N, C-alpha and C positions, 0 to 999 in steps of 0.2 A: 271583261265584265267586272263591274264594281260590286262589292258585298252589299247585300240588302239588309234592311233593318228587320230582323226576324219578328219582333213584336208587331211592327206596323204591317208587315206582310200578311198577317193573318186576316186582316180586314179587307184586303184587295179582292176584286172579282177575278174571274178566271182569265179574261183577256189581259187585264192589267198585270196579273201574276206572270203570264208568259212574257209580256214585254219587259217587266222588271228583271226577269232572269235570262232575257235574250234567248228564249227557247220556244218550242211549239209542241203540239201534240204528236209530232213525228220524232221527238226526242233529240238527242245530240249526235253528232258524228264522233267517231273514235278519236280523231285528232283534237277536236274541241274539248272532249272529256279529258284527254291527257293534259291539255293546257290548263284546264280548270283545276285538275288534281295538283298541278304544280303551284297554282295560285292559292288554293284553299287548304291544301294538305289532305292527308288521308282522313276518312270518315271514322276516326277513332278518338276516344278520350285519352289525353296524354296521361300516362302513368308516371308518377314521381318515384323513380327508382333511387335507392340508396347508392351513392357513388362507390365504385370498387375500392377506392382507398379507404373509405370510411368503414366498409364491411371488413376490410383487412385489419384495420386498427382495432375493431371490436373484438378480435380474437386475442388481443393483448390487454384488453381493458375490461376485465370481468373477474369475479371472485377466484376462480380456479387459476387463471393466469397470474393474478396478484400473489397467490400462494407460491407459485413457481418463481416469480420475480423476487419475493422476499427471501426464498431459499437461496437464490443466486447471490443476493446482496449479503446475506449472512455468511455464505461461503467465502466471499471476497473479504469480509471483515475478519474472518478467522484465518485468512491467508491461504485458504485451500483453493488455489487458482485452477487446478485440474477440475475440481467439482464445479467451480464457477463456470468455466467454459462449456462443460458438458451439459450443465443445467440450462445455460443460456441457449445452447444448440437445441436442447429439447423444447424450449419455449418456441424457438423459431420454427422447428419442424412441425410441432403440434399445431401451431397457428397456421402454417402454410398448408398442411394437409387438410385441416378443417375448412380453410378458405377455398381451396381448390375443389374439394368434394362438394361443398355447398354451391359453388359456381357451376359445377357440372350438373348437379341436380336441378338448379334453376334453369340452366340452358335446356335440359330435357323437358322440363315443364313448359317452357316457352314454345318448344317445338310442338308439344301436344296442343297448347292453346291455339297455335296457328292452324292446326287441323280442325279445330272446333269453330273456326271463323264462320260467321253468318254468310249466307249466300243471298243474292237479290236477283230478280228477273227484271232486266232493264232493256229499254228500247234504244239500241245504238245502231247507227247506219241503217235505220228503218227495219231492223231485224231484232227479234227478241233474243237476248243472250242471258246466260247465267254467269254472274261475276261475284267476286268477293264484295261483301257490303262495304268494306273499307275503301273500295274504289269508286263509290258513288260520289257525285259532285252536284252542287246546286244546278238545276236545269234539267236533270235526268228525269225521264218518265219511267215509272216502275209499275209492275203489276203486283197487287196485294191479294192474297188468298187466305182462306181458312187455315189457321195454324201458324201463319207467319208472325215472327217478331219484327215489328216495323224497324227498318234499318236506319231511318233518319226522320227528321221532321218533314211532313209531306202535306201538300194541298191536294185534296181529292178532286179529280177533274172529270171522271166519267164512271158509270156503273150504277147499279140500282141502290145498293146500300152496303155498308160495312159495319158490323158490330164489333166494337173495340173494347177490350178489357184494359183500362188504364188505372187500375187500383194501385199499382206500384208507384204511380206518380201522384195521383190525386186522392187516393184513399176511397174512391167510390167503389162500393161493393158489387154493383151491377154493371154489366157491359153497357157502353153508350153507342147508340146508333148514329152513324155518320152518313152524310149525303154529299153530293158534289158541291164544292165550294167550302166545305168544312176542312179543318186541319186535324191531323193525327200525329202524335208525337213519337219520337224514337223510344224504343224499349217497350212500347205497349204491344198487346197481342190481338191479332185478328181472330175473333171467335166465330163469326159467321159472315157470309157474303164474299163478294169479289169486286174490286174496283181498280181503276188506274189512278196513279197519283203523280204529282210533280214535286220533286225534291227541292226544298228551298233552304234548308239548313242542315249542316253536317257537323260531326265531331263536337267540339266544345261549344259551337254556336247553337246547338240544339237546345230545346227546352230543358232537357235533363242536364246537359252540360252547363247551362246558365244557372240553374237553380241548385245544383249540388256538386260539390267537389268529389272527385273519385277517392273513395276510402280503400286503402289496401286491406283486403280481407284476408285474414289468416285462415287457412283450412282448419276445420275443427279437428281436435285430437281424438283418435279412435280409442276404443276400450283397450286394445292391445298396447297402443302407445302410452296411454295413461298408466297401465299396469307396469310397463317396463320403466317408465320414468319414476313411478313410485318405488320400484325396486332400486333404481339408481339413488334416489333420496335416502332410502334405508341404508344402502352401502356407505353413503357419505356420513350419515349419523353414526354408523357402526365404526367407521374408520376414525372419526373424530373422538368418539368415546374411548376406544382402546388407546388411541394416541395420548389422550389426556391422562389416562391411567398410567401409561408408560412414562410420561413426562414427570408426573408426581413421584413415582417410585424411584426413577433414576436421579432426580434432583436430590431426593433424600439420601441416595447413595453417594452423592458428591460429583456426578458428571458435570462438566462445564455446560452452562445453560445455553449459550449461543450455538455451540456445536450440536447439542442435543436437539435444540429447536430446529436447526437447519435440516438435520436428518429426519426428524419427525414430519416436517413439512413435505419433504420429498416422498416419504412413505405414504402419507395421506394422498398426495397428488397421484402417485402410482396406483393407489387402491381405488380412487374415484374413476368411474367409467367415463373418462373424458371424451372418448370417441363415440359414445352411445347416440347422441343426437345425430351426428354425421352419418353413422352406420344406418340408422333407421331411415333418415331422409333419402340417402343414396339408394338403399334397397327398394324403397317404395317408388322412387322416381325411375330407377332403371327397370323395375317391374312394369310400371305404367308404359314406359317406352317399348318394352318387349310386347306388351299387349297391343300397342298401336301398330306394330309391324304385323300383328295378326288381324288387323282391320277392326280392332276394338279399342276405342279411345276412352280412357278413364277421365271423367270430368271432376270427380271427387276422389282424391287419393285415399281418403279414409274408408271408402267403400270396398277397398281390396280385402279388408278383414271380413266384412259381411259376405263378400263374394265367395271367400274360401269356405264359409259355413253354410252356403245355400243347400237346402235339402229338397225344396220344391221349386220347380220352374214352370210358371204359367206362360205358355208360348202361344202367340197368335198364330193363325193358320196361314193366311195369305202372305207369301213372300218369305216366310220363315220356315214353315213346314212344307209349303208348296212352292212352285216355281214362279208364281206371280206372272205367268205368261198365259193370260186368259185367251182362250179361243172360243169361237162360236160353235155350238153344237146344233142339234135339230131345233126347228122352230115350230110353234103351234099357232096356226092362223085362226083369227076370229073374224074381224071385219076387213082385215087387209086382203087385197086381191091375190097377192103372191108374196113370197119370202123377201124379194128385193124391196117391195114397198114397206114392209115391216122394218127391215134393216135401215132403209133410208130415213124413216121417221126417227129411229133411235139415233142415227148419226147426226141428224139435224138438232137433236137435243144434247149434243156433245160439243166439246170445245177442244180442238187439237192442241192449242197452246198450253193447256193445263197438263198435258202428258199423263192423263189418268189411265190406269191399266185397263179399266172397262171401256172407256172411251176409245182407246187405241184398238181394242178387239172389235168393237162395233164398226169403227171407221175402216178397219182392214177388211170387213165383209163386203165393202163396196167394190165392184170390179174396176170402175173408172172413177176413182174417188174425186180427183180434182175437177174433172169435167162435170160429173154429176152434181157436186156441191156448188159449182159456179153458177148454176141456174137459180140459186136461192141466196137471199141476203138475211143474215141474222140481225134483227133489230135489237134484240135483248136476250141475254142469257142469265138464267137464275141457277147458280151452282148448287151442287149437292150439299146438304147439311144433315146431321144425324137426326134432326127432328122431323123434317118433311120427308126424308128418305127418297128424294127424287130430284131430277134436274128438269129444267124447262127451257125450251127455246121458243122465242117469239120471232116469226119470220114473215117474209113476203116473197112470192115467186116472181119470175120474169113477167108474168101477166099482171102483177100488182096485187094479187089476192093475198090477204093476210091470214095467217093461221098460227096455231100453237101446237107444239108436240112436247111430250114429257116421257121420260123413262125412269124406272126405279123399282122399288119393292113391289112385287105383284099385288100384295094385299092392299097396299095404299091406292094403287091405280084401279083395282077392282072397285073400291069404294068410290073413287072419282067418277068412274064410268057408270056407276049404278046398274051393274049387271043384274039381269033377271036370275031367278034361283037356278034354273037349269044351266045357264051360261056360267054362273058363279061356281056351281058344282064342277062343271067341266074344267074351268080354269084352276080350281083348287086341286083337282085330280092330276092335271098336267104338272103342277108344281110338286106334288107329292111323288109322282112317278120319277120326275127328274132328280129329286132329292135322294130317292132310294138308290139311284145310280151314281150319286156323288156330284151331280150337276147343280150349280146355282142357277137361278132364273131371274129374268128381267122383264117386267111388264112394259108395254109401250101403248100410249094413247095419243089421240089427236083431236083438236077442237078447231072448227072452222067459224065459230061465232064468239071469238074473244073469251074463250074459257067458260062459257055458260053451259055447254054440253060437250062431253068428251066421249069419243068412240074408242072402244077397247080394240086395238089393232091385232094384238097377239102377244105371245110370250117367246122370248129368246132364251135359249139355254146356254150356259157358260161353263166351260171346263177349265179348272186350274189344277193340273196334275201334281202329285207330290214330287218334291225334289229327289233326285237320284240318291243323294247321300243322307236323306232324312232318317230312314229306318235304321241304318248303321249308327248314325250319330245318336239317336235316341237310345239304342242299346248301350252305347258307350256311356251316356249320361247315367243310365240305370246302374251300370257297373260301378260308377263313381258315387253311388248312393243318392242320386238326384232323381226324384220322381217328376216326370214331365206331364203336365196337364194341358190339353188343348183348350184355348179360349177363342171362340168364334161367334160372329153374329149370324152365321148361317143356321139353317134348319137342322134339327137334331139328326135327321136321317143322313144329311150330307156329312155332318161332323162325325157320326158313327162310322160311316163308310170310310172316310179318310183315316180316322183314328185306327180302324181295324187294319187298313193297309200298312200303317206305320208301326204296328206292334205296341200301340198305346193302350189297347183295350177298348171296348165298345160301350162301357158304362158311362154315357154322356148325360150330364144333368142339364135339363132345360130350366132356364131361369124363370122363377115365378114371383108372385107378390111378396113372399116372405123375405126374399133377398132384397127387394126394393125397399121394404120397410126397414131392414137392417141398414141399408145404404143411407137412409134418411136419418139415422141416429138411433134406431130402436135396438132392443136387446137381441142377441143372437140365440134363436131357439136351439136347444140341444140337438134335436133331430136334424135340423138343417145343417148344423155344424158337422154332424157325423156324415151327412150326405156329401157335403162339400169336400171333406177330408178324404173320403173313400171313393170319390168319383174319378173317372179317367179324363174328364174334360167338361166343358161348359158350352152350351149352344144358345143361340138367340140372345147374345150378351150385348148390353148397351155399355157405354163407357163408365157410367156410374156403377154398374154391376161389377166391373173390374176392381174398382176401389173396395167394394164390399167383400169380394172374394179374397183379396189380399188380406184385408183386416180380419176376416174370419179365420183364415189359415194361421195368421200371426197369433191370434188368441188361442189357437190350439198348440202353440209352442214351436211353430215352424219358422225357419228363416226363408223368406220368399223372394224370388226374383220374378219380375213381371215385365213382359215386353209390351210395347205400344208404339204407335206412330202418329196419332192424331192429337189435336189440341185438347180434345176431351179425355184423352188418356193421361194427361198430366197429373191429376189427383192420384190415380193409381200408381203412377211411376214414382211420385213423391212418397206415397205411403209404403211402397215396397221397400224391403231391406236393400234390394238392388234393383232400381228401375233401369230398364234397358230400352233405349230408343233404337228401333231397328233401322236397317238401311232405307233411306228415302223418307225418314220421319220428318214431321214439320219442325220448325224452329222451336215452337212451344214445347213439344215433346222432348226435343234434344236438351232444352234448358232445364227440364225437370228431371232428366235421367242422370244416373250415376255412371252408366256405361253406354257409349254411343257406337253403334255398329256402322261401318262404312262398306260392308259387304253383306249380301243376303245369306240367309241360312242359319240353322241352329248350330252348325258345327263351330261357328265363331264363338258362340256363347260357351259351349263346352270347353273349348280351348282356353277361353278367358278364365273359367273357373279353375282349370288345371294350373294355369300360371299363377293365379291368386293363391292357390294352395302351396305352390312352390315358394312364393314370396313369404307366406306365413311360416313355412318351415325354416327358411333362412333366418328370419327374425327370432323365432323361438330358439334355434340352435345357438345363435349369438348370445341371447339372454342367459341361457344355461351356462355357456362357456364363461361369460363375463362374471357371473356370480361366483362360480367355482374358483376362477383364478383369483378374484379379490379375496375370497376366504383363505385360499392357500397362502398368498403372499402376506396378507395382513396378520393372520394367526401365527405364521412362522416367525416373522420379525418380532412381534410383540412377545410371544411365548419364549422365544430364545433369549431375548434381552432380559425378560423378567427372571428367568431361571438362572442364566449364566452371566448376567451383567456384562455382556460384551456384544458388539455389533456383529450379527451374523452376515450382514452385507454392508458394503460401503454405500455412501450416497450416490456415487457415480454408478455403481451397479444397479441400484434401484431405478435411476433415471434411464439407463440403457435398457433395463427390463421393460419399462413402460413403453419406450420407443419400439423395441423389437416385438412387443406383443400387439401394439395397435396397428402397425403397418400391415401385417397379414390379415388381421380381422377386417380391414376395410374391403378386402377382396371377396368377402363372403357374399356380397351382393350379386356376384357373378357365379356363385357356386351351383353345381348340379345337385338337385334334391329329388327325392322320391315324391310322387303324387299320391297322397293318401286316398284309399279307396272309399272313404266315407267323408262326409263334411267335417271340417276341423274347426275347433273353437279354442279360445284362450283358456287353458287348463292350469290355473294358478297352483293348485295342490301338486300336480305332476311336476311342473317346472321347479317349484321350491324344493320338493322332495328330491328330485334328481340332482339339481344343482348343489343342494346342501350336501347330499351324499358324495357327489363327485368332489366337492371342495374339501370335505373332511378326509376323504381317501387321499387326495392330493397332498393335503397338509401332513397326514400320517406318513406318506412316502417321503416327503421333503424333510420332515423333522427326523424321521428314522435314519435317513442318509446322513444328516448332520451329526447325529449321535455316533453313527458308525465311523464317520470321518474323524471326529474329534477324540472319541474315547475308545475306539477299537484299534484304529490305525495311528492314532495320536499325531495326525497331520497338523502342522502349525496353523494358527488362525488365518493369516493372509491367504495361504493356499486353500484352506477350507472355504473361505469366502468365495474364492474363484470357482471352486467346485459347486457351491450352492447356487452361484449365478448360472452356471451351465445347467444345473439340475432344473431350475425354474424355467429357463428358456426351452429346454428339450421337453420337459414334462408338460409345460403349458401348451405347446404346439401339438404334441401327441394327443392331449386331451381334446383339442379342437377336432381331431379326426374322429373322436368318440361321440362328441355332442352333435355333430352334424347329421348323424343318421340314427334311426331308432333301432335298427338291427345290428348285427355284428359289423364291425368297422371294415372288415375285409371284403364285404359284399357290395355290389353296386347299389346306389349310384356312386361312382368314384368321384373324387374331388375334381373340380374344374381346373384346367391347366393353369389359369392365372393364380388360383388359390394355392395349388401345389408349388408353383414357381415361387410365390411369395414366401411360403413356409420354408422351402428348401434354401432359398436365398438368405433368409434371416438366420437359419441354422448354421449355414456356412460362415456367416459373419460372426455369430456367437462362438463357434468353435475356433475361429481365427483369433478372436479377441482373447479367449482363454489360452489357446495354444501358444500364441506369440507374446502373451503378457502385455497387451495394449491396455493401459489404464488400470491394470491389476496384476497380481502375481501370476506368472505362467504356470501351467499345469501340464505334466507329461501326457503324451498321446495315449499311453496305456491307461492312465486314469480316466481320460476322456472316453475311451472305449468302454471302460467299466461303468461309468455314469450312464452311458447310453444303454448298455445292457440292463442295468438296474431299472431304467425308465420303461424299457420295452416289457419287462416282466410286470411292472406296475400297470402298464397299459392293458395287458391281457386280463389282469385281475379286475381292474376298474371297468372293463367292458363287460365282464361277467356280472358285476354288480349292477351296471346300467340295465342290462337285459332283464335281470331279476326285478328291478324296480318297475320297469315298464310292464312286465307280466303281472306284478302285484297290482299296479294301478289299473290295468286293463280288466283284471278280475273284479276289482272293487267297482269299477264303472259299470260292468255287466251286471253285477249284483244289484247296484242301485237302480239301474234301468228296469230290471225284472221286478224289483220291489215297487217302484213307482207305477209300473204297468198293472200289477195286482191291486195297488191302492186305488188307481183311477177306475179300474173295473168295478171295484167294490163301491165306489161312489155312485155308479149308475143304478137307477131303480131296477128291481127285478120285475120283468113283465110277466103277467099271467098269460095263459094260452089264449084267452079271449082278446086281451090287449094286443098280442102278437098278430092274431088274425085281422083285427081292426087296422093295425099298422100296415100289414101286407095289402089289405083291400084298398086303403087310401093311396098307397104307392101305385097300385094297379090303375086306379082311377086317374091319378095325375099323369101317368105314362100314356094312358089312352087319350086323355085330353090334349097332351102335348103332341100326340101323333095326328089327331083328327081335327083339332081346333086351331093349330098354328100353321102358318105357311112360311115358306122360305123367303128370305130377304136378301136379294143379291147385293144390296148395298149397305147392310148393317155393320159389317165387320170393319173395325178400325176407322170408321168415319168415311170409308170409300163407298160410293153408290154402286 
């Protein structure tokens, strides 16, 4: 097949389109599709990746590498070849580690990206199959449904209509209705309807590919990352300022300029958190990879921070809290002669290819499904959408008689059938009684005169039992400080019954006009905000209400996670701090979500929150450690030189310190961490207080040992320098054991084997360097033992200080929380007894209205009919 002109193709009629693509309404064979895939390539836009060699070079062409390179050149000019080779080795090792870690992180993110690949329903070998959208080729016939992101440029060939949101390409604010013969472009979203289409352009040949080049989008930087990077910048400024002071003072004292400059450059480089970007990116990427193994894919890495702080989870019911294995219960007959007539009519208003849970339950109710349905031909099928709340089948039987059937929300079909008052009351009572038992209901109607008059055949009851693990998982979430609120389109009685079984509570808020007004942009009434915040769940919810619920809870200061699966859930998923697309969600919902679940159930979400908190703890512990170590090394070198006018360390020692510190810290991304029992947030005062205290204590210990070495035992300077090198290596890594946990360092969680191995390995190397006198003066084993004993004592004292700071910060946080609670209560108006009675009376009226004036909707939840 020859490539077609995409622009000219849009004007062709359907027959000419099939001829041009050498295809038919039967689709392609697998072998032909494979041939065309080799000819046209994958249905992907080519990403321009930076070559590996260029990324490697970038690690040696930047301000920090320049400083290392200048220090190496100055060492060569001074004839200090030992320092030159060690500094040059540091340059290569730092660059190599950074490059390798970034490559590993990118590979992990690519693996996640592959798991997020769009799927397409395609007709191959005359059978409908689900394939990766990247495998589509021109000539394929695909099925497009509500919520799909269109995977290619498509000529629509059959179906009633398709409402497409193409604002991302054309800027049109409203969806555009498409009919057979029209084209729809890759990347647009199906908002309503269902049609078949013929793929005519893929990859870079699509409208999007022709009109826009792919821009490499950098992930936004989270609040945590911004704070850590700001700390890094502060440390750089501090190092440069102290170094400038040192240079000025030492030059006035007569030290050689080039020697001093080479040493100061090395100290600055050792003080700068060179590994910080690599540690952050690796920690986030590995955490995201761990989440993917738990069947939770992170589409936005920066959402991990918000996930760790979630305190309210609004969870949909079907498939998340329940099994999504809907079965038929008892039926209520009206004009239907028997139950099988009722089920058959509902089955004829279904479409097996859509694999809808309710359709599957109805079809399973037929004893001889294939034989029974073979007697009817479906001329047209109108799929469910959240507005009409029903499906419709237009059919004719073997006798040629045409008729229509529809199934959906009972209240909608009651109106269609124009039931008399007595019959209406009977139908509403059936719905209420079923709801009280936790059953959803589905009305069924039939018309034999082209939809002019509809007969109400009866009501089917549907049971979707809770998942076996839901109750236990909800209790675990509550133990982690997460309040779970059920969000469902079902009747309040159903929601209350299921919520009661799951230990969620039974205070279910029925959505009313106040929430609708807020969703449309109005102000949030204080009373409504209180009701939303203190409710256990929400019933009879439309997608636009989900958005309002999220926004209201956020205005109350909560970090909210919201689940969803439909195209109309996308606004709520975007508004939520963590939007979660549940298993089986539409492409549109997946595109709007920060977390995409590939397995059903709430347990996946709770595990994802736990892992996010672990990731947060790793990054926090690294930040505290890095600030403290920088303060220790920088203050010690500068203060010792200013006071004693001698180098407390050699340039080689500083370089080795930097290397031996950075190698173990890379492994913190794999470390074991505790899962906090409450939502975690970035606490800058705590981090700065703790890291500053630890840094000052470490400096005091280091400087104290230097004074003891030089002026108590009168050890010569070269040997004293070696001792101080060992002190900083041992003390620094022991401090890492302190900062990685909030409690005493000897209690679990214990260090991960890879972290422990890295620290022990570097300690052995450090002791060997000092003991054998490699690149420095040798130190006796007895002295090495005494240095280690000194550091262990310091470690115990520093751990006590750490525990005290945490207790002080916890007490202050509790005090502030109590004060804010009192302040917030004082801002609320004091109600009189009459006002309280009026408020209670109004609430009673609303509850009575929701009980007697609303009916259940078997198809309202999550856009499923």
